N, C-alpha and C positions, 0 to 999 in steps of 0.2 A: 362573255367573261373578260373582265378587264386584265390586259396584259400588265404583268408587274415587270419592272426592271430589276436586274440583279447585279449588285456591285460587289466588288472584292477588295479588301484591304490585306495586302501581303506584307507581313512584318518580318523585315530581314534587317534588324538594327542592333542585333546583340553582340556581344563581345566573343562569344564562343570559347570561353576559358577552359571547358573540358575537353575540347577537341584542338590540342595544340598544333599550331602550324604557323607559317609565315604572315597569314592574315587570318582575320575572323572567319569562322567556319563557312558562313554564307558565300564567301568569295573564293573558297578552295574549288578546284576544278573537278567536275564529274563528266567524264568523256569530253574533255577539251571545253566545257562551258562552266560558268560559275553555278554553284549549287542553286542559287535562287532563281536563276534564269529557266531552270527546268519547271519551277512552280509557275512563273509567269506564263511560259509556253502552254502548260496544261490549261490554265484558265482562259488563254487567248483562244485555244482550240475548243472550249466548251460553248456550244451554241447559245445557251441560255444567259451566259454572262454578258453584260453590256458595257461594264467599265471596271477599270483596275486602278487602285492606288498602291504604290510601292512605298514602304517606309524603310529608309536606310539609316545608316549610322548618324547620330547627331553630333559626334565629336570627330568626324573625319570627312573634311570638306572634299578632298580628292576622291575618296571612295564614293561619296554621294554624286559627284560629277560623272564618275565612271558608270555608275548605275543609270543616271539620266541619259548617258550617250547608248548604253547597250540596249536600253528598253525602247529607244525610238523606233526600233524596227517592229514593235508589237502595237498594232493600231488601237487596242483596247486600253492600253496604258494611258491614263489621263494625267497622272502627275506623279513624280517622285518627290517624297518630302523626307525631312529629317526626322528621326525618332527621338524618344525622351530617354530617361534614365532607368526605365523599366518597361516591361512589355505592356502594361496598360497605358502608360503615357503615350507610348508609340502608337497603339491602337487609338488613342484619343487624338493625336496629331493627323492620323489618317482619317479620322471622322471629320475633323475640321477642314482637311482638304476635300473630302466628298462635298460637304455642304457649301464650300465656296466654289466648286467647279462643276457641280451636276444639279440638274432638277431631279429631285428624289422625294417619293411620296412615303407617308408614315408606315406603310405595310410593305414597302420593298425590301426584299431580303438582302442583308449585307453578310458576306461571307468572310470571316476572319481566318487567315491562314498562316501558318508558320512558314517562312521562306526557307527553312531547312528541312522540309518536307518535300523533297523533289520528285518523288514517285506517285504523287497524287495523280488520279486519273480523271478525265472528263466524266466518266460515268459515276463516280462517287460524288463529284462536284454537284453534278445534276440531282443526284437523290437527296443531297443535303438541301439544296435550294427548294426542291419540291415539298419538303417537310416543314418549311418556315410558314407560320400563320401569324395573324395578328397578336395572338396571345401565346405562341410557342415558339421555342428555339430548338434548332436541330443539332445534335452532337453525335458524330461517328464515334463508335467504340468497338473494340475487339475483346473477347473473352480470354482471360489469362489461360494459358496451357499448363502452367504448373500450379501446384497447391499454394494458396495465398495465406500468409501468417500475419497476425498483427504483433508489432514489436514495440516494446516500451523500453527505452534504453538498450540494454544488451539481452533483455528477456523477451521470449515468445510468449505472448499471453493466450492467444486463441488462434483457432483456424477459421479463415473467413470463407463462406460458401463461394466458390469462384463463379458458379452458375449465375449468381446475382451480382456480379462484379464486372465492371467494364473499365478498359484502359482507353482513355479519352484520345482522339485524333483530332486534326483539323482537315478541312475547314469546318468552323462551327457557325451555324447561320443564325441570324437574328434579325427581326423586323426592325426597320430603321427607329421608329419611335421608342421602341423598348431599349434599343442599344444606347440611344442619347440619354434616356432616363437613368440607365444603370451607370453610365459614365459619369453623369453629373452628380449622382449619389457619391460615387467613389471620390470625386474631386472634393465634395463637401466632407468626406470622412476619410482622409488619407491615412496611410500607415498600414492598411490591410493588405496582406500578400495576396494578390490575383494572379493565378497561373493559367486560367484560360476564361472563356466567356461563360462557362458553366458556373465557376467559382465567382465571377463578377456578378451573376444574378443571384447567387447565394448570399451575397453580401448586402443584398437589399433587406430592408425591415420585413418581417414576417407578413405584415398586412399588404405589402406591395408585391410579395411573391405569390400570394394566393391564387391569382388568376393566371399566372404564368406556368406553362408545362414545358419540361425539358423533354424533347422526344429523342429516342434513341435510334440511331441509323446504323445498320450493320457496317463496320469500317472493313478496311483492307489490310491484311497482315504485311503486305509490301509497302504500305504507306508509312514507312519508318521515318523517325526524326533523327537526323545526322547529330549525334551527341559526341560520340567517342570516334577515334580514328578507325576503328574496326568496322563501323557503320558505313563509312565511305566505301570500303572494300565490298561489303554486302550490297550496297546500292549499285555499284559497278557490275556486280554479278546478276543482278535482277534486271537491269537495263540490257545486259548482253543477252539474256534468256528471251526478254521481250522482243529483241530485234530478230532473234533466230525464228521466233513465232511468226513474226510478221512477214519475213522473207520466205517462209516454208509455205507459199501459196502454190496449190496444186496447178498443174497445167490445166489449160482449158480442155474441155472434153475432145475438141477438135483442133488439130495442129495442122495448118495448111503447109503444103510443100513450097509454096510461094505466097508472100503477102506484101501489100503496099500500104504505106501510111503517109498522111499529109499533115504537114506543119506550118503554122503561121504565127508571127509575132510582129509586134510594133512597139516602138519606143520613141518618146518626144525628146527633142533636143534639150540640152541643159547646159548652162555655163559651168565653168570650172570643172569640167569632166573631160577625160580623154575619149576619143573616139575609137572604139575597138570593134572590128569587124573581122570575123573568122580567125580570131586570135592575133591579128595584125593591127598595129596602132596606125591610123589614118590621120594625117595632118589635116586639121580642121578647126575653126574657131570654137565649135562647140562639140561636146561629146553627147552621149545619150543617158537620159535619166532612168535609173533602175536600182535595184537592191544590190545585185552583183554588179559586173562590169558592163551589163545592159548590151552584151553582144547579140544583137538581134538576129543576125545570120545563123549563129550557132543555136540559138534558142529555137529557131524555126525547125533546123535540122534535127535537134534532139527530139522535139515533139514529133516529127515525122517518123523517126526511128522507133520511138516508144509506141506509136501508132501501129506501126507494122508488126511489132511483136506482141500487141495487145497488152501494153504495161502502162495504160493511163497516160498521164501527161507530165511536163516538166515541173508544174506547180505541186504535183503530188510528191515527186522524188526529191525536188530541190525548193522547197517553200520559201517565198520571199519574206516571210516573217522570222526565218531562223537566223540569228546572228552569225552563225557559222558561215553563211553565205554572203555576209556583208562584203561588197567589193570583190567578190571571188571571181577568178578567172574562168571563164565558161568553157574553156577547153577541159577543165576538170570535170565539167557535167558531161561533155561529150565522151571523155575516156571512160567514166563510170557507166555510162549508157551502152558503150560498145561492150563492157564487161557484162552487162546485163543481157546483151544480145547473146553472148557466148553461153551464158548460164541457162538461157531459155531454149538453147539448142538451134539457134539460127546463125545465119552468116549474112553480113552486109554486102550485097551484090552492087548496088548503085544508089546514087543520090543526085538529085537535080535540085538546084537552089536558084531562086530569082530575088534579087535585092532591088527594091523600088526606092530611089532617091533622086531628086533633082541635083542635089549637091551633097559630098563631093563626087567628082567623077572617079569611078571605081576601076575603070579598065586597067590602069598601071599597075593595081595591086592584086588582081585576080590570081595570077600565077603564084604570087607569094601566099595569098590565102590557101590556094589549093594545097601547096606544099605543107603549110602548117596544119591543115586538117587531116592530110594524109599521115602525117607524123603521129598524131593523136590517135587516129583510127587503127594505125599499126597493122592493116591488112590490106591486100591488093583489093581495090573495088573501083568502079567507074564513077567518078566525081566530077559533076558539071556545075559550074557557077556562072550565072548571068546577072547582068546589071542594066536597069532600064529607069525610065523615068515615068511620070504619070501624066506627062504633057501638060503640067501646070495645073491639073485638077486635084481636088481633095487636099487633105492635109499634108500629104508628101509634095504635091504641087506647090503648096504655099510654103514648103520648106520649114515645116514644123516638126518633122521627125523623118524616121526611116521605117519601112516595113520589109518584110521578108516572107517568102513562101518556099516550101521545100517538099519533095516528094522522095521517099526512100522505099527501096525494094529489099526485101530480105528472102532467102531461102533456107529450108530446113537442112540441118547437117546430118 
């Protein structure tokens, strides 16, 4: 079976007049992040998605530049482009960006998603992509929970069977060739109001629609569109519930009385960066390259502690594609990890750390680093830090970067 590439166009170019605020609604913050970033994050974390185009405001250069900066931390984002005067123009601009920047085949699915649907899940994204075929598009819908009425002016004219009615959501998946065909027809016949990809295809002449099937995908009630201010409050509540469920992981069947974890990390030198080790700034011409402050010493220590309590690794708890961690002080990671140690019913007894670097010489700073780490750990524990070289061998010997190893021991409380 030939593998298809799956691409996404996230439309976040609207003015958001129905959700008043200091900025357009896609820029309002949801748990400290712009609403559209949550959509980008979901598609970034969906394995089947290969590339993302983000469409931002066409009339706000500063906002567009901000979007370009914030999305740099998501490797799958190919380009951020300006939108148009309506949703379909914005989708059209996204299509042009895909054509210019990607190798895309005629049957590759393109998923169009509203940037103000921040609660989309990787599961629903994958289900939509799976239903796209050369002659079918996929649209997620939910069934109305209330009785649906047809209204003409101020008069209710009939009751509509809600069992055969669906409320459309996004992403809506379309094969590349069909999407371009429908957009071209719209360009040649402007003036028709298009609200989603379903209506875009309904706009085609009858003879061109005959071979196209719109496949229904069961939607997600939580995949709400932020339209009014109260929707933002509901989204906050849903995210909070999701976090509670994720954190409510039962203890492993066996909880050791004592456990040891091992951690390793490495970062390359980079210009125009501060060199931070153990939360201490070390004078040096180069810093370390990384998403956070690239504190290789703390990263190794955090990995060792997480290993000791059976809680995965630093990438799981503090992913390097999350904008919230951009240039973040790694002492924050350590403090949150110590809190997790307590929640799991353990106590950090001891940690032993070895830093491997030809330059700079770390001996003058080891005591200051120990004090800084002890302050973050905020518990009595045996903490040992060593610095060594690799005798000119390997990447550290060539002075290309710094590596760190750590071992941590915890006991059950």
